N, C-alpha and C positions, 0 to 999 in steps of 0.2 A: 118956759119956766121949768126948771128941774125940781124933782121932789126933794124935800128936806130929808136929812139923814134918818130921822125917826120914821118918815113915811117910806123911805127906801127899804129900811129894815122890815117894816110891816109887809111890804110887797114881796120881799124875798121869803119871809116866813110863810106866806100864803102859797107861793109858787113852788118852793122846794119840795113839799110833800107830793104835789101833783107830778113833778118831774120824776120822782122816785117810783110812782105807780107803774110806769112802763117797764121797770126792771124789778118788780117785786119778787121777793124770794119764793112766794107761792107759785110763780110761773115756772120755776126752775125744777128740773127733775134730775136724779142722779144718773151719771154715766161713769162706769168703771171698766177696767180691763187690764190686760197685760200687753207688754211690747216685747217681741223677740226679734233678734237679727241673726239669721242663719241658725235658728233653733236655740239660741242662747238668750237669757233674759237681758234686757238693756238696763243699765244703771243710770245713764244720763241721756236725756233727750228733750227737745223742745217740740211739743205737739200743739198744733193749732187746729181748732174745729171751726171751719168757715161756714157760717150759716147761709144757706142758699135761698132763704126767703127774705133776706134783707135785715133780719134781726141781728142781735149782737153775736159776735163770734166768741169762742171760748178757747181755753187752753188746758193742757193737762200737766199735772204735777207727777213726775216719775219718782217712785220710791225705790230704794236701793235694790229690792228684789225684782224690779221690772214691772210692777203694777202701777196703775195711774188712777186718778180721779179727776174728772173735768170740773172746771170752774168758769164762771162768768164774772169778770171783775174780781171782787174779793169774796164773792159768794160761791158756795159749792153748787154744782149742777149747771145744766144748759136748758134752754127752751126746747121743747119737743119740735122735731122737724128734720129736714134734710141737711146734712153736713158733708162737705168735702174736707178731707184731712190732709194736712201737711205735717211732716215730721223730720227732724234733724237729730240723728243719733251722734253723740260726740263722746270723746274719751273723758274719763274722769281724771282730773289732774291729781297727782300724788300730793301736791302741796300748792296752795294758792298764794301767790305773791300779790297782795292787795295794792302794793305800791307800783308794781309793774305787771298788771294783768295781761295775760297772753291769750289769744284766741285758742279755743279748744279744737283739736283735730277732729274733722268730720269722718265718722266711721261708716255711715250709710251712704248709698248712692245718691247723687244730687237730685235725681228724678223725684225722690220722696219729699224733697223740700218745697216743691211746688204743688199746690192743690190741683192744678190742671194736668199734671203729669204723674202724680203719685199713684193713681189708680185706687185710692182709698176713699171710701164714702160710707156713710152710715145714716139710717133713718132712725132717729131717736123717738120711741113711742112716748105717749103721755104718762105712762107708768114708770119711765126710766129704762135703763138697759145696761148691758154688758157688751163690750166690743173688744175682742182681742186682736191686736195688730201684729201681723206676721210679715216681717221684712226679709228680703234676701239680697245678698251682695251681687249675685249674678244678674245678667241683663234680661 
């Protein structure tokens, strides 16, 4: 026998807050930094912070001057711990054609796009941190 709609709603109302406890904002700490490629600030990149302890991974939002702040889902910050980092630096399109979007040209070497080959890692302390990412085009 399936629960009635009002019983199902009550169950969801009880379970939803418990599910959110695992990702509570209080567990997240700030991580900021800058990204350069061959000494120049990066204006567009996709950064992923791969949590090595099985927790949630995060990503970085790049600001036009090459600085970033890390997020987990829609919340600012990451859980403290070990992270491997992957990053894809791309060109900034002059104009975006939303009807016909085109892939952005990759500017960084492909090795940085894989956390296993990027050579980038960071241990985020419980107090938060700053990690500047320096990339080079050379091999």
